[in-house]
Backbone as JSON, one array per atom type, in Angstrom:
{
  "sequence": "MDLDRVTCSGLRQFAGTMLGMAEPDAQTAIATYGMTALDTQNPRSLAVFYCALLGWEVTDVEDDWVTIRPPGGTAGGPALAFQLAPDHVPPTWPDNSIPQQFHLDLYVADLDVGEQQVIALGARLTGRPEEPGYFRVYLDPSGHPFCLCEG",
  "N": [[22.4, 12.28, 17.54], [20.96, 9.03, 18.2], [19.13, 7.6, 15.98], [18.19, 5.0, 15.91], [17.43, 4.31, 18.44], [15.55, 6.05, 19.14], [12.21, 7.24, 19.98], [9.12, 7.64, 18.13], [7.49, 9.72, 19.08], [9.71, 10.97, 20.44], [11.41, 11.9, 18.31], [9.75, 13.78, 17.0], [9.62, 15.63, 19.02], [12.2, 16.52, 19.27], [12.77, 17.47, 16.64], [10.92, 19.63, 16.68], [12.08, 21.1, 18.7], [14.37, 21.71, 17.36], [13.57, 23.35, 15.44], [12.87, 25.5, 16.92], [10.59, 25.76, 18.32], [8.51, 26.79, 20.87], [7.36, 25.05, 23.09], [7.53, 22.27, 22.29], [5.16, 19.72, 21.35], [5.05, 16.61, 21.94], [3.29, 14.56, 21.41], [1.67, 15.45, 19.38], [0.62, 14.92, 16.22], [2.66, 15.57, 13.18], [1.49, 15.24, 10.53], [-1.25, 14.07, 8.95], [-2.22, 10.78, 7.63], [-2.88, 10.26, 4.38], [-3.13, 8.84, 1.82], [-2.19, 5.99, -0.02], [-0.43, 5.92, -3.16], [-0.09, 4.15, -5.96], [2.14, 3.56, -8.84], [1.23, 3.15, -12.41], [0.72, 1.62, -15.34], [-1.85, 1.59, -16.25], [-4.04, 3.09, -14.66], [-7.0, 2.98, -14.21], [-7.75, 0.22, -14.56], [-6.17, -1.05, -12.73], [-7.17, 0.13, -10.59], [-9.86, -1.08, -10.5], [-9.26, -3.76, -10.1], [-8.15, -3.55, -7.62], [-10.59, -2.51, -6.36], [-12.4, -4.67, -6.6], [-10.85, -6.62, -5.0], [-10.63, -5.63, -2.5], [-13.41, -4.72, -1.91], [-13.96, -2.03, -2.19], [-14.74, 1.19, -3.58], [-14.68, 3.14, -6.49], [-13.89, 6.56, -5.99], [-12.76, 8.92, -7.05], [-11.94, 10.22, -10.41], [-9.56, 10.91, -12.67], [-7.82, 11.92, -15.68], [-5.24, 10.84, -15.38], [-5.34, 9.65, -12.88], [-6.76, 7.84, -10.39], [-8.9, 7.24, -7.56], [-9.52, 5.06, -4.78], [-11.78, 4.09, -2.25], [-13.27, 2.85, 1.02], [-16.58, 1.72, 1.19], [-18.66, 4.51, 1.48], [-16.48, 5.93, 2.5], [-14.53, 8.68, 3.22], [-12.69, 11.87, 2.5], [-9.48, 11.79, 4.2], [-9.91, 9.36, 5.32], [-9.01, 5.85, 4.98], [-7.41, 5.24, 2.04], [-6.71, 4.3, -1.52], [-4.69, 5.17, -4.24], [-4.24, 5.26, -7.88], [-1.74, 6.08, -10.06], [-1.08, 7.58, -13.36], [1.68, 6.16, -15.05], [3.42, 6.21, -17.57], [5.95, 5.01, -18.13], [6.26, 3.08, -16.1], [8.03, 0.51, -14.62], [7.6, -2.63, -13.44], [8.51, -4.0, -10.15], [10.96, -6.63, -10.04], [10.85, -8.57, -8.03], [11.06, -11.67, -6.6], [13.68, -11.28, -7.36], [16.2, -8.89, -6.95], [16.74, -7.04, -9.16], [15.03, -4.87, -10.01], [13.94, -3.48, -7.47], [11.58, -3.93, -5.23], [9.32, -1.28, -3.86], [7.69, -0.98, -1.85], [5.16, -2.86, -0.28], [1.76, -4.1, 0.09], [0.12, -5.47, 2.91], [-2.61, -7.67, 3.12], [-5.4, -8.81, 4.79], [-7.05, -11.92, 5.16], [-9.75, -14.35, 5.71], [-9.36, -17.06, 4.96], [-6.63, -18.41, 3.47], [-6.34, -20.07, 1.22], [-8.93, -19.86, -0.12], [-8.88, -17.12, -0.51], [-6.6, -16.96, -2.18], [-7.55, -18.25, -4.35], [-9.42, -16.34, -5.25], [-8.08, -13.91, -5.78], [-6.39, -14.64, -7.81], [-8.38, -15.12, -9.85], [-9.21, -12.68, -10.1], [-7.0, -11.48, -11.48], [-4.39, -11.32, -10.34], [-1.02, -12.5, -9.86], [0.65, -15.57, -9.16], [3.47, -15.77, -7.05], [4.99, -17.81, -5.85], [5.94, -17.44, -3.24], [5.9, -17.36, 0.26], [8.41, -19.99, -0.02], [7.94, -22.32, 1.72], [4.94, -23.39, 3.4], [2.89, -21.08, 5.17], [1.68, -18.38, 7.19], [1.09, -16.29, 5.31], [1.06, -15.22, 1.92], [2.62, -14.3, -1.12], [1.66, -12.19, -4.04], [1.43, -10.82, -7.18], [0.12, -7.91, -8.31], [-1.94, -6.68, -11.11], [-0.38, -4.67, -12.41], [2.11, -5.47, -11.53], [3.07, -4.88, -8.76], [4.05, -6.14, -5.71], [1.93, -7.76, -3.33], [0.65, -9.0, -0.3], [-1.27, -11.67, 0.91], [-2.57, -12.38, 4.06], [-3.18, -14.36, 6.81], [-5.83, -13.74, 8.99]],
  "CA": [[21.15, 11.48, 18.06], [20.9, 7.72, 17.72], [17.78, 7.29, 15.57], [17.7, 3.52, 16.1], [16.9, 4.24, 19.82], [14.56, 7.17, 19.35], [10.73, 7.03, 19.78], [8.37, 8.52, 17.19], [7.13, 11.13, 19.81], [10.97, 11.75, 20.79], [11.85, 12.55, 17.23], [8.97, 14.86, 16.96], [9.85, 16.81, 20.14], [13.62, 16.91, 18.73], [12.55, 18.27, 15.46], [10.24, 20.83, 17.17], [13.23, 21.95, 19.31], [15.55, 22.22, 16.25], [12.9, 24.52, 14.51], [12.59, 26.71, 17.76], [9.23, 25.92, 18.58], [8.65, 27.07, 22.25], [7.06, 23.88, 23.89], [7.0, 21.2, 21.27], [4.36, 18.74, 21.97], [5.68, 15.24, 21.49], [2.08, 13.74, 21.12], [0.93, 16.06, 18.28], [1.29, 14.53, 14.81], [3.13, 16.65, 12.12], [0.73, 15.16, 9.35], [-2.07, 12.89, 8.89], [-2.19, 9.95, 6.69], [-3.79, 10.66, 3.23], [-3.47, 7.66, 0.94], [-1.01, 5.43, -0.74], [-0.52, 5.89, -4.46], [0.85, 3.37, -6.96], [2.35, 4.03, -10.08], [0.9, 2.06, -13.13], [0.48, 2.05, -16.89], [-3.29, 1.69, -16.54], [-4.8, 3.36, -13.44], [-8.32, 2.58, -14.17], [-7.73, -1.12, -14.42], [-5.59, -1.42, -11.32], [-8.35, 0.49, -9.55], [-10.99, -2.11, -10.58], [-8.66, -4.92, -9.61], [-8.31, -3.28, -5.91], [-11.97, -2.56, -5.72], [-12.76, -6.01, -6.43], [-10.2, -7.29, -3.92], [-11.02, -5.01, -1.14], [-14.78, -4.51, -1.55], [-14.06, -0.42, -2.08], [-15.38, 1.89, -4.54], [-13.92, 4.33, -7.01], [-14.44, 7.98, -5.61], [-12.36, 10.11, -8.01], [-11.29, 9.6, -11.68], [-9.02, 11.83, -13.65], [-7.17, 11.33, -16.75], [-3.97, 10.2, -14.93], [-5.23, 9.29, -11.42], [-7.95, 7.08, -9.81], [-8.83, 6.91, -6.16], [-10.78, 4.3, -4.35], [-12.03, 4.14, -0.67], [-14.19, 1.86, 1.5], [-17.91, 2.16, 0.85], [-18.99, 5.48, 2.42], [-15.28, 6.41, 2.88], [-14.57, 10.13, 2.84], [-11.37, 12.22, 2.64], [-9.18, 11.69, 5.65], [-9.91, 7.89, 5.74], [-8.19, 5.01, 4.18], [-7.51, 5.16, 0.42], [-5.46, 4.02, -2.51], [-4.75, 5.92, -5.6], [-3.43, 4.78, -8.85], [-1.33, 7.2, -10.78], [-0.54, 7.07, -14.58], [3.23, 6.34, -15.09], [3.61, 5.4, -18.72], [7.28, 4.38, -18.19], [6.46, 2.27, -15.06], [8.61, -0.87, -14.93], [7.2, -3.3, -12.18], [9.67, -4.68, -9.66], [11.29, -8.03, -10.45], [10.77, -9.44, -6.86], [11.98, -11.43, -5.53], [14.98, -10.9, -7.77], [16.26, -7.41, -6.77], [17.37, -6.1, -10.23], [14.4, -3.67, -9.94], [13.5, -3.72, -6.25], [10.04, -3.41, -4.89], [9.47, -0.01, -3.15], [6.7, -1.26, -0.72], [3.88, -4.05, -0.5], [0.66, -4.11, 0.84], [-0.31, -6.64, 3.56], [-4.06, -7.54, 3.2], [-5.95, -9.78, 5.64], [-8.14, -12.91, 4.71], [-9.99, -15.35, 6.71], [-8.92, -18.28, 4.55], [-5.61, -18.22, 2.41], [-6.68, -20.8, 0.03], [-10.02, -19.08, -0.76], [-8.13, -15.73, -0.96], [-5.74, -17.19, -3.35], [-8.38, -18.4, -5.52], [-10.2, -15.16, -5.66], [-7.1, -12.91, -6.29], [-5.99, -15.27, -9.01], [-9.3, -14.89, -10.66], [-9.14, -11.11, -10.5], [-5.88, -11.08, -12.43], [-3.19, -11.51, -9.54], [-0.2, -13.74, -10.21], [1.59, -16.14, -8.04], [5.03, -15.57, -6.83], [5.64, -18.89, -5.15], [6.59, -17.06, -2.0], [7.04, -17.93, 0.57], [8.48, -21.51, -0.38], [7.43, -23.06, 2.86], [3.52, -22.89, 3.68], [2.89, -20.24, 6.35], [0.53, -17.66, 7.5], [0.88, -15.28, 4.23], [1.4, -15.77, 0.48], [2.89, -13.12, -1.79], [1.24, -12.12, -5.27], [1.69, -9.58, -7.99], [-1.1, -7.21, -8.93], [-1.72, -6.61, -12.65], [0.76, -3.93, -12.71], [3.43, -6.24, -10.96], [3.34, -4.56, -7.5], [3.93, -7.46, -4.86], [1.03, -7.64, -2.13], [0.66, -10.2, 0.7], [-2.44, -12.22, 1.56], [-2.08, -12.86, 5.49], [-4.29, -14.93, 7.67], [-6.13, -12.84, 10.02]],
  "C": [[21.12, 10.29, 17.36], [19.48, 7.5, 17.17], [17.26, 5.94, 15.63], [17.16, 3.49, 17.48], [15.77, 5.18, 20.02], [13.27, 6.7, 19.24], [10.29, 7.9, 18.73], [8.09, 9.97, 18.0], [8.51, 11.79, 20.06], [11.39, 12.4, 19.68], [11.12, 13.61, 17.02], [9.28, 15.98, 17.91], [11.32, 17.15, 19.64], [13.44, 17.77, 17.72], [11.84, 19.58, 15.89], [11.39, 21.74, 17.84], [14.18, 22.53, 18.39], [14.93, 23.47, 15.48], [12.74, 25.61, 15.49], [11.28, 26.73, 18.26], [9.38, 25.93, 20.26], [8.46, 25.87, 23.35], [6.6, 22.85, 22.94], [6.17, 20.14, 21.89], [4.46, 17.46, 21.27], [4.44, 14.24, 21.08], [1.41, 14.22, 19.92], [1.55, 15.51, 16.97], [1.69, 15.94, 13.87], [2.15, 16.52, 11.01], [-0.3, 14.19, 9.69], [-2.06, 12.06, 7.61], [-3.19, 10.29, 5.62], [-4.1, 9.46, 2.48], [-2.17, 7.08, 0.5], [-1.3, 5.5, -2.29], [0.32, 5.09, -5.06], [0.83, 3.69, -8.32], [1.94, 2.75, -10.99], [0.62, 2.6, -14.6], [-1.01, 2.31, -17.13], [-4.04, 2.0, -15.19], [-6.18, 2.85, -13.2], [-8.57, 1.07, -14.02], [-7.29, -1.74, -13.07], [-6.54, -0.83, -10.38], [-9.48, -0.58, -9.54], [-10.43, -3.31, -9.98], [-8.68, -4.63, -7.93], [-9.82, -3.09, -5.36], [-12.56, -3.77, -5.61], [-12.16, -6.97, -5.31], [-10.5, -6.81, -2.67], [-12.52, -4.78, -0.99], [-14.92, -2.81, -1.49], [-14.87, -0.06, -3.36], [-14.54, 2.94, -5.08], [-14.52, 5.77, -6.55], [-13.8, 9.23, -6.32], [-11.53, 9.56, -9.15], [-10.85, 11.0, -12.34], [-8.26, 11.28, -14.68], [-6.04, 10.37, -16.25], [-4.0, 9.74, -13.44], [-6.77, 8.87, -11.2], [-7.87, 6.82, -8.34], [-9.92, 6.24, -5.72], [-10.58, 4.31, -2.81], [-13.09, 3.16, -0.4], [-15.54, 2.46, 1.16], [-18.07, 3.25, 1.96], [-17.8, 6.28, 2.95], [-15.26, 7.98, 2.46], [-12.8, 10.5, 3.0], [-10.78, 12.2, 4.12], [-9.12, 10.21, 6.11], [-9.05, 7.25, 4.71], [-8.35, 5.14, 2.76], [-6.41, 4.76, -0.4], [-5.82, 4.75, -3.59], [-3.96, 5.28, -6.63], [-3.06, 5.87, -9.82], [-0.72, 6.81, -12.17], [0.89, 7.31, -14.69], [3.65, 5.54, -16.31], [4.97, 4.76, -18.88], [7.43, 3.47, -17.06], [6.88, 0.82, -15.44], [8.32, -1.64, -13.5], [8.49, -3.91, -11.59], [9.79, -5.94, -10.11], [11.26, -8.89, -9.12], [10.37, -10.67, -7.17], [13.4, -11.22, -5.98], [15.0, -9.45, -7.54], [16.7, -6.57, -7.85], [16.58, -4.93, -10.2], [13.4, -4.0, -8.59], [12.2, -3.19, -6.11], [10.23, -2.2, -3.81], [8.63, -0.09, -1.85], [5.89, -2.41, -1.08], [2.91, -3.67, 0.45], [0.37, -5.55, 1.59], [-1.9, -6.61, 3.76], [-4.52, -8.76, 3.74], [-7.03, -10.51, 4.96], [-8.37, -13.79, 5.62], [-9.5, -16.75, 6.25], [-7.78, -18.07, 3.47], [-5.96, -18.96, 1.18], [-7.93, -20.27, -0.84], [-9.47, -17.82, -1.27], [-7.48, -15.98, -2.35], [-6.51, -17.27, -4.66], [-9.15, -17.3, -6.16], [-9.31, -14.18, -6.27], [-6.55, -13.35, -7.59], [-7.03, -14.99, -10.15], [-9.59, -13.49, -11.04], [-7.91, -10.79, -11.23], [-4.49, -11.08, -11.67], [-2.48, -12.53, -10.13], [0.6, -14.17, -9.12], [2.94, -15.91, -8.05], [5.94, -16.93, -6.43], [6.17, -18.74, -3.93], [5.5, -17.06, -1.0], [7.19, -19.59, 0.19], [7.84, -22.33, 0.45], [5.92, -22.66, 3.09], [3.63, -22.01, 5.08], [1.56, -19.36, 6.54], [0.4, -16.3, 6.34], [1.54, -15.74, 2.97], [1.62, -14.28, -0.22], [2.45, -13.16, -3.32], [1.75, -10.87, -5.95], [0.38, -9.16, -8.5], [-0.92, -7.04, -10.56], [-0.6, -5.71, -13.16], [2.19, -4.27, -12.23], [3.71, -5.71, -9.61], [3.03, -5.72, -6.65], [2.8, -6.8, -3.77], [1.02, -9.08, -1.41], [-0.89, -10.51, 1.03], [-2.07, -12.79, 2.93], [-3.34, -13.32, 6.18], [-4.58, -13.97, 8.66], [-7.43, -12.54, 10.03]]
}
């Protein structure tokens, strides 16, 4: 099977057939999205940073884990979690010595205003992209890259 040419529903149908399902439903999801978890040496402070950035609130706090959601958000809706990783080494993006594993694209009405606000929260500039455009890349307090995008 050429995975570069397969659709998501086609791949689900193929997997169902391989598992011996009688009539695999290509439109039925296998799972639902739960949340994105970021490793950090300080889950509470990174949660506060993203709460201030997104206007979300802390919904769960444990010794090694903090979850945030939009106001009134419930399980099954969008969420970010911050997991204690005492040995976390942030990516060295854009240098690939320690590559980024993912990044968040966050939308703002005005890039200049958004930049001032995220810097005030503790984000760091990356200087990327080098040419002005519709997005800018920053590092959160734990070193994870994220983009502010016009939108």
